[in-house]
C-alpha positions as CSV (number, residue, x, y, z in Angstrom):
1,X,7.7,19.2,-10.7
2,X,10.8,21.3,-10.4
3,X,8.5,23.9,-8.6
4,X,7.4,21.3,-5.7
5,X,8.3,21.8,-2.4
6,X,6.9,19.0,0.2
7,X,7.5,17.7,3.6
8,X,7.6,14.0,2.7
9,X,7.6,11.5,-0.3
10,X,6.5,8.1,-0.3
11,X,8.9,6.0,-2.6
12,X,7.9,2.5,-3.5
13,X,11.1,0.3,-5.4
14,X,11.1,-3.2,-6.6
15,X,14.6,-3.4,-5.4
16,X,16.4,-2.3,-2.3
17,X,20.3,-3.2,-2.3
18,X,22.7,-2.6,0.6
19,X,25.4,-1.0,-1.6
20,X,23.8,0.3,-4.4
21,X,20.2,1.6,-2.5
22,X,17.0,1.9,-4.5
23,X,16.9,0.8,-7.7
24,X,14.6,0.2,-10.8
25,X,14.1,-1.7,-14.0
26,X,12.3,1.0,-15.9
27,X,14.7,4.0,-17.0
28,X,11.6,6.1,-17.6
29,X,10.8,6.0,-14.5
30,X,13.7,7.4,-12.9
31,X,13.6,10.8,-13.8
32,X,10.2,11.5,-12.3
33,X,11.6,9.8,-9.2
34,X,14.6,11.6,-8.6
35,X,12.5,14.9,-9.1
36,X,10.2,14.0,-6.3
37,X,12.9,12.9,-4.3
38,X,14.6,16.3,-5.0
39,X,11.5,18.6,-4.0
40,X,11.2,16.8,-0.7
41,X,12.4,17.1,3.0
42,X,11.9,13.3,4.0
43,X,12.3,10.6,1.8
44,X,9.9,7.6,3.2
45,X,10.7,4.2,1.3
46,X,7.9,1.8,1.5
47,X,9.0,-2.1,0.4
48,X,8.4,-5.4,1.3
49,X,11.2,-8.4,2.2
50,X,10.7,-9.6,-1.3
51,X,12.4,-6.7,-2.3
52,X,15.3,-6.1,0.0
53,X,18.6,-7.5,-1.1
54,X,17.5,-7.2,-4.8
55,X,19.3,-5.0,-7.2
56,X,17.8,-3.7,-10.3
57,X,19.5,-1.8,-13.5
58,X,18.9,1.9,-12.4
59,X,20.0,3.8,-9.3
60,X,17.8,6.5,-8.2
61,X,18.5,7.0,-4.5
62,X,21.6,6.0,-2.2
63,X,20.7,4.0,0.7
64,X,22.1,6.8,3.4
65,X,19.6,9.2,1.8
66,X,16.6,7.2,2.9
67,X,15.1,8.5,6.3
68,X,12.8,6.3,7.0
69,X,12.5,2.7,5.8
70,X,9.1,1.0,6.2
71,X,8.9,-2.8,5.6
72,X,7.1,-6.3,6.7
73,X,7.8,-8.1,9.6
74,X,9.9,-10.9,7.5
75,X,12.4,-8.9,6.6
76,X,15.5,-10.6,8.1
77,X,16.9,-9.2,11.6
78,X,20.6,-9.2,9.4
79,X,19.6,-7.0,6.6
80,X,18.0,-4.7,9.3
81,X,21.3,-4.3,11.2
82,X,22.9,-3.5,7.9
83,X,20.7,-1.1,6.7
84,X,21.1,0.6,9.9
85,X,24.9,0.8,9.4
86,X,25.0,1.8,5.9
87,X,23.1,4.9,6.4
88,X,19.4,4.2,6.8
89,X,18.4,6.6,9.7
90,X,14.9,4.5,10.9
91,X,13.6,1.4,10.3
92,X,9.6,0.5,11.1
93,X,8.6,-2.6,11.0
94,X,4.6,-3.3,10.3
């Protein structure tokens, strides 16, 4: 995977925390996720409102390194504003 060089990576997460960024409960997935993130030019996170504001044990991507967040229309407007203020470059609501 270290040989990869891709334009975009799509990342799912069970927890997106304003202070900690993307976190996960499964330590075994963290190394793979980090390698995928490191090989890509653009980091796109796909998650729904139930995951935003949650925090898991292992951090794998700081919030200010997210280029695009795709989430659902039930995501709280206040949280969206906080994510912009903490470095997410673009958010799309679907």
